[in-house]
N, C-alpha and C positions, 0 to 999 in steps of 0.2 A: 591387399588390404581388405579387412572384413569390417563392415559397418553394421551395427544392429543394437538391439536392446540387450542389456544385462537381464537375465532372468533371475527371479527371486529364489534361487536354490541355496541350500545350506552351504555356508562358507563364502559365497560371493559377496555378501554384505561386508564381511571382514576384509576381503580383497579390495573392494571399492573404497572403504574408509582408509585402508593403508595407503592406497594409491593417492587419494585426495590429500591426506595429511602430508605425504612426502612432496606432492606437487605444491602445496601451500606451506612450504618451509618446515615440514616435518614436525608440526606441533602435535604432540600426543593427544588423542581424543578430542581434538578441537571441534570437529563437526558434531559429534554426538553431544558434547557439552553445550555448544552454542545453539544447536537446533535439534533438541531431542525429538520434536514433533516429526522430523523427517528421517533422522538417521538411526534411531533406535531400531533394532531388528524387527520388532513387532509391527512397525509401520511400513515395512517392505520398501526401502528406498530403491532397490535395484530396478524394478520395472519402470521407474520414472527417469532412468538414466540412459541416454544414448552414448555409445562408447565406440572407440576405435581399438581394435586388437590387431596385433601382428605377432605371428608365431604363438598365438594363444595368450600373449601378454597385453595387459592394458597399456595403451599409449595416451588416450585422451578420453574425457568424459564431460558431458553437459547434462544437468538435471532439468527436467521440464515437469512442473508440478501444477496440474490443473486445479481450479477451484471456482466455486460459484461466487460471484461478486454482485451484491445487491446495491443498486443505486436508486434511492427513493422508492424502493419496493419493486423495481424492475430488475430482473435477473440477467446479468451478462455472464458469458463464459470467459473467464480470465485464466491466466496461467503465470506463474512465477518461474523465472529462469535462474538457476543457481549452480554452484560448484563448477563453474567453467574452468576446466583444468586440462593442461597438457604436461606430460612428463618433461622434466627439464632437459633431458637428452634429446627430445624430439621436437622442441620448439622451433618454429620457422618452417616446418614441413607442411603447413596448411591444414593441420587437423582441426584447429578451432574453426576456421572458415567452413570446412566440410560439415562439422557438427552443427554450427549455428544455422547454416542454410537448411540442413535437415530438420532442425527444430522449427524453423519458420514454415517449412513445407508441411510438416506434420500438424502444426497449429492451424494452418489454413485448411487442411483436410478435415480437421475436427470442428471447424466452424468457430474457432476462437475469436472473440471480439477484441480482446485487449491483453497485451503482454506487459509484464513489469520485471525489471531487474535493477540491481545495483552494480556499479562498475564505472570505470573511467569513461567519460562522456564520448570523446571522439572514437575510442575503440569500438563502441557499440553503435555509433551513428552509421557505420558501414553496413549495419544490418537493420537499419530503419528505426533505431531507438533514439529518443531525444529526451533531454531533461525537461520535465514538465510537471504539472500539478503544483500544489502549494500546501505547505504546513506553516501555520502561524506559531511563532515562538515568542512567549511572553516571559520576561525576566521579572520576577516578583521578589522584592527584598523584604527583610524583616522590618525595615524602616517604613516601606510602603504600607505594610500591614498595621504597624503601630499607629500611624497617622490617619488611617482610614476610619478608625473608630466604629468598627463593625459590631453588631450585636453579638454577645457571647454565643458560642455554639456548643451543642452537646455531642457533636460528632467526634469520634475517636478513630485512630488508625492502628491496624495490627497486620502483620504479615499473614498472607493467605496460607493455610496449611493444606497439603495435598489430600488429607483425609477429610477435609471440611466439605462434604458432598452437598450440604444445604446451600452454602455460599456459592459453590461452583455451579449449581443448578440456577441460582439467581443471576450469576454472571452470564451464563449462557443465554438466559432469557433477555437480559439487557442488550447483549450483542445482537440478538436476532431482531430487535426492534430499532436498532440504530439506523439513521437514514443512509449511512454509508458503511457497509460491513461485508466481510467474507463469511461464508458458512464455516463454523467451527464444530468440532466433534462434541457431542453431548455427553459422552462417557467422561466422568470426572477426571480420571487419570490422564486421558488424552488431552482434555481441555487444559489441565494444569500444565502439561508439557508445552502446549501452544503458548500459554501466557508467560512461560519462562524462556521464550525464544530470545536469542541474542544475549543470553545470560542475564535476563531481566528478572526482577522479583515482583510478583503481584501482591498487592495489599488490599485489604478490605476496610471500608469505612462503615462504622456502626453508629447508630443513634440509640442510646440507652440499651445497648446490647443487640439491637436488631440490625439486619443488613440494610445499608443505605446506599451502597455503591462500591466501586473498586477503582483502583488505578494501577498502572505498571510503572516501575522505576528500577533503580538498582539497589544494591545492598545499602549504600548510603543514598538517601533521597536527595538527588541533585536535579534531576530532570524527570518530569512526568510525561510519558509518551502516550498514554491512553487514560482517559478519565471519563467514567460513565456513572451517572447517579440515578437511583430509583426515582427521585424527585429532582428534576433539573434546577428547580428554584433553590435547592440547597447548596448552590455553587459557592456562595460566600462562606458558609460554614465549612465546606470541604477544603477550600483554600486555607482557611485558618487552621484546620486540623492538620493538614499536610505540612504547612510551614512550622507548626508547633512540634510535630514529630521530627522534622528535619533539623530544627534549631539552626537553620542557616537559610540563605537565599535559595530559591528554587526556580527552575525554568519549566514552563508548561508548553508542550508542543502538541497542538491540536489541529484537527482538520476544520475547514470553514463551516462544515455543517453542524458543528457543536455550538449552536448560536447563543445559547444562554451563557455558556462558559466563556465564549469569545467576547461577548458584550461586557461581561463583568470584568474579565482580566484586562481588556483594553482600557477600562477606566481606572484600573488599579496599578498596573505594572509600571516599572521604571523604564523599560524599553521593550520594543516589539520589532520582530523581523519576519520575513517570509522566506522560506527555503524550499528547495526542490531536492529532496533526498533520494528520489528514484528516477529512473529513466523508463519511459513508456513507449509502446508501439501499438497504435490503433490499427487494427486489421479490418474493422467494420465501422466506418465513420457514421453511417446511417444510424445504427443502433446505439453507438456510444454517444454521439452528439445528442440524439433525441433524449436518452436517459438523463444525461447531465444537464441539458437545458431545462428539463422539467424539474430536476432537483434544484437547479439554480434559482428557478422561479419561486421556490419555497423559502429561499434565503433572502431574496430581495426582488422587488418588482423589475420585470423586464420591459423595455420599451417595445411597443408594437412595431413590427416591421417584417419585411420579406426580402429574401435575396436568393439568387442561384449561384452556388459556388461549386466549381469543379476542383476536386482534390485528386491529384495523380498519386494514388495510393501505392503501397509497396508492390502489391500483386495486381491491382486493377484500378482504373480511374473510377471515381464516383461523382456523378453530376447530380447535385442535391439541391432541392428547393427547401430552404429553411424559413419557417413562418412562425411568427408570434402574433397572435390576435386574441387579446384578453387571456382567458384560461386555456385557449387552444394553442398548443405548441406541437409543430409537426416537422419532421425531416423526411422528405420523400424523394425518390429518384425522379428525374425529369429529363426530357429531351430538349428542353429550352436552352438557348445559349447562355453560358455563365456570365455573370457580371465580373467575377474574379476567378482566376485560376491560380492554384497553389500547388507546389510540389509537396511531397509527403512531410518532410521535416519542417518546412515553413508552416504547414497547416497545424502540425503538432504544437509549435510555438504560439501560433495565432490563437488557437482555441483553448489552450491549456496552460501556457507558461505565464508566470506573474508579469514578466516584462517581454514585450514583443513589438518590434517595429513593423511586423507584417500587418498588425491590426490597423495601422495608419491608412492602409489601402481600402478599408471598409467604410461604408456610410456610418455617420456618427451613431445613429440609433442601433445599428447592427453591432458595431464595435463595442457598445456598452454591454452587450450580452456576455462578453468574455473578459477575463479568463473564467472558464467553467471550474466548479469546485472539485476537480479531480484530486484524489488523495488515496493512498493505499495504506491500510493499517499496518503499523510496524510489526506487530506480532504475527502477521500473516505473510510477511516478506520472506523470501527464500534466498 
């Protein structure tokens, strides 16, 4: 058995895609159409894939795609795991376990803070992943809008064109200033491919012909997965414009840091829910907790308090003093005995899941800090 990286040589991209398409029910061009940002040859997917070969033939592959993840201005090293695939004839041979363990070890060596993936929950719990984070889903009906009696808006909606470099530049700037975002390519063509992830369609909002924001949806506007405005106070006009273009009810799926949009939609919508579309694996609790606590304090006040928590992490235990005192928020290693000890998956639920019985073990002031506003932009998922 030979384990290693695919190298980005001519022809190997085609070999990788053929293998993945066959492993995932032989859907032609599924990967390149669904995730052009990763699988088009010019983006060199091969160096990001760990593979198993036998007799020179691919047997299994797992993609590991690193990215910079900004949390309230603090940079975390994150990575998305995708295209976990084993050829149908070789399933049950342990190839997936082999590659997933290799992915985790490589991530540890790189100093990765946080991993994200989509997939069946229990399947990936074996590797330290847990459903966590939160996305708010607001269902807004045409009736909601009609009875809200909002002031008329001059905002209009149009599909984003790949040659619209001016709008793509503005979209890139909006993404860079968002409180929770991944770094995206600045080149217009590459950014457009990112916005089209998962066969999405990006749209531009305009006010009297000028760029006012953008959102991501599908060919038929049923659900908005990312909405960013040049002026956040324009949210009422943006919702009117979107429902006007859709001519039907629309779901808005936003992360908790989009505070203006969340506040407006919560007062307008017919129904609201909280979902966990991703699984996460925190590899560095000190850095991740610190960044998200400071971001959380920008969304709502945090009670003052202090606690020592020991988390038996996937690779190592972390004994951490977590302290909130006014504007000072710190997460620091300590030798002091912990008030609470948690295993890795329990800690993931306690700190980041919308519902967690593990939080009941914490003092009330400390429990009120959680869940932290962990969310991963859908267009950056792999």
